[in-house]
C-alpha positions in Angstrom: -4.6 10.4 -2.4 -4.7 12.3 -5.6 -1.7 12.3 -8.0 -0.9 15.9 -7.2 -0.9 15.3 -3.5 1.2 12.2 -3.9 3.8 14.0 -6.1 3.8 16.9 -3.7 4.5 14.6 -0.8 7.3 12.9 -2.6 8.9 16.2 -3.6 8.6 17.6 0.0 10.3 14.4 1.3 13.1 14.8 -1.2 13.5 18.5 -0.2 13.7 17.5 3.5 16.3 14.9 2.7 18.4 17.4 0.7 18.1 20.0 3.4 19.2 17.6 6.1 22.1 16.3 4.0 23.2 19.9 3.3 23.2 20.6 7.1 25.3 17.4 7.7 22.4 15.5 9.4 21.9 11.8 9.1 18.8 10.8 7.1 16.9 7.7 8.0 15.4 6.0 5.0 11.7 5.3 5.0 10.5 2.0 3.6 7.1 1.0 2.4 6.6 -2.7 2.3 4.2 -3.9 -0.3 3.3 -7.3 1.1 3.6 -8.3 4.8 3.6 -12.0 3.8 6.8 -11.7 1.7 8.6 -9.6 4.2 7.9 -12.0 7.1 8.4 -15.2 5.2 9.3 -17.0 8.4 5.6 -16.9 9.5 2.8 -18.8 7.8 -0.2 -17.0 6.5 -2.3 -18.4 9.4 0.2 -17.2 12.0 0.2 -13.7 10.4 -3.6 -13.7 10.5 -3.6 -14.8 14.1 -1.1 -12.0 15.0 -3.3 -9.6 13.0 -6.3 -10.7 15.1 -4.4 -10.1 18.3 -3.2 -6.7 17.1 -6.7 -5.7 16.0 -8.2 -6.9 19.3 -6.1 -4.3 21.2 -6.1 -1.6 18.5 -9.1 0.1 20.2 -8.8 3.3 18.1 -8.9 1.2 14.8 -6.1 3.4 13.4 -3.7 0.6 12.6 -1.4 1.4 15.5 -0.9 0.5 19.1 -0.3 3.6 21.0 1.0 3.8 24.6 -2.5 3.5 26.2 -3.5 0.5 23.9 -0.2 -1.2 24.6 -0.7 -0.6 28.4 -4.2 -2.1 28.1 -2.8 -5.1 26.2 -0.1 -5.9 28.7 -2.5 -5.6 31.6 -5.0 -8.0 29.9 -2.1 -10.4 29.2 -1.3 -10.3 32.9 2.1 -8.6 32.5 1.5 -4.9 33.4 4.4 -2.5 32.7 5.5 0.8 34.0 5.1 3.9 31.8 8.9 3.9 31.1 8.8 0.2 30.4 6.0 0.7 27.8 7.9 3.5 26.2 11.0 1.3 26.1 9.0 -1.5 24.4 7.7 0.9 21.8 11.2 2.3 21.2 12.7 -1.1 20.7 10.6 -1.8 17.6 9.5 1.7 16.5 11.4 1.9 13.2 9.7 5.0 12.0 10.0 6.8 15.3 6.3 7.8 15.5 5.8 6.7 19.1 3.3 3.9 18.1 3.6 0.3 17.0 2.3 -0.5 13.5 1.3 -4.0 12.6 4.6 -4.4 10.7 6.5 -3.3 13.9 4.2 -5.7 15.9 5.4 -8.6 13.7 9.0 -7.5 14.4 8.4 -8.4 18.0 7.7 -12.0 17.1 10.6 -12.1 14.6 13.0 -11.0 17.3 11.5 -13.5 19.7 12.0 -16.4 17.3 15.6 -15.2 16.7 16.2 -15.1 20.5 17.0 -11.4 20.4 14.5 -10.5 23.2 15.4 -10.7 26.9 12.7 -13.0 28.3 12.0 -10.7 31.3 11.7 -7.6 29.0 8.3 -6.3 28.2 8.5 -7.4 24.6 9.7 -10.8 25.6 6.7 -11.2 27.9 4.4 -9.9 25.1 5.8 -12.5 22.7 5.6 -15.3 25.2 2.1 -14.5 26.4 0.6 -14.3 23.0 2.2 -17.5 21.8 0.9 -21.0 22.8 -0.2 -21.6 26.4 0.5 -25.2 27.5 -1.8 -24.8 30.4 -4.6 -23.9 28.1 -4.1 -26.5 25.3 -2.3 -29.2 27.3 0.9 -31.0 26.6 -0.7 -32.8 23.7 -1.7 -29.5 22.2 1.8 -28.1 22.7 3.3 -31.2 21.1 0.9 -30.8 18.1 1.8 -27.1 17.9 5.6 -27.7 17.8 5.3 -30.6 15.4 3.2 -28.4 13.1 5.8 -25.7 13.4 8.6 -28.1 12.4 6.5 -29.5 9.5 5.7 -25.9 8.4 9.4 -25.0 8.3 10.2 -28.1 6.2 7.7 -27.2 3.6 9.3 -25.3 0.7 6.3 -23.5 -0.8 4.1 -23.0 2.2 2.4 -19.8 0.9 1.4 -21.5 -2.3 -0.1 -24.4 -0.3 -1.9 -22.1 2.1 -3.4 -20.0 -0.7 -4.5 -23.1 -2.5 -6.1 -24.5 0.7 -7.9 -21.2 1.2 -9.2 -21.2 -2.4 -10.4 -24.8 -2.0 -12.1 -23.9 1.2 -13.9 -21.0 -0.4 -14.9 -23.2 -3.4 -16.2 -25.9 -1.1 -18.2 -23.3 0.9 -19.6 -21.8 -2.3 -20.7 -25.3 -3.5 -22.3 -26.1 -0.2 -24.2 -22.7 -0.3 -25.4 -23.5 -3.8 -26.5 -27.0 -2.8 -28.4 -25.6 0.2 -30.1 -23.0 -2.1 -31.1 -25.6 -4.6 -32.6 -27.8 -1.8 -34.4 -24.8 -0.4 -35.8 -23.9 -3.9 -37.0 -27.6 -4.3 -38.7 -27.5 -1.0 -40.2 -24.1 -1.7 -41.6 -25.4 -5.0 -43.7 -27.9 -3.1 -45.7 -25.0 -1.5 -46.3 -23.1 -4.8 
């Protein structure tokens, strides 16, 4: 977006707000979150990446939103089909910007509400949160035990993002070193044939 277009957009929004206030209408603020990791601090980076993978899997249009059809497809694939009105209700419950679609940020709100116990377990969103979390039948009781122990340990860590970033950097460094070693070994073997 060019600077002129950005300034024009901001000024148009300001004018809309002023017009609405002059007419006595309530104006909903719009927020732009800079970093999803800082806003959803209750989730680890790995959890957010897993949720992102789930979101992207069903975002067939690759537009960064789950619309009604994509949400319907997702719920059917998860084994919890919903009615048209049920799907609309699910979207309305987390659709903060009232665009009729679920953004990734709004998708994360589902899991935040689930953790806080704010979702009715039989509601569409409750089923969505439950079905995309750990499945004891799939991983077994031991896997579930490990999962919940890891969750407790994660909550006890004070600086989890720093640790995760450091681990990711170490993993990248290790992979780069392995790649360089393989390349050196290949060059040594290739030198034999020259």
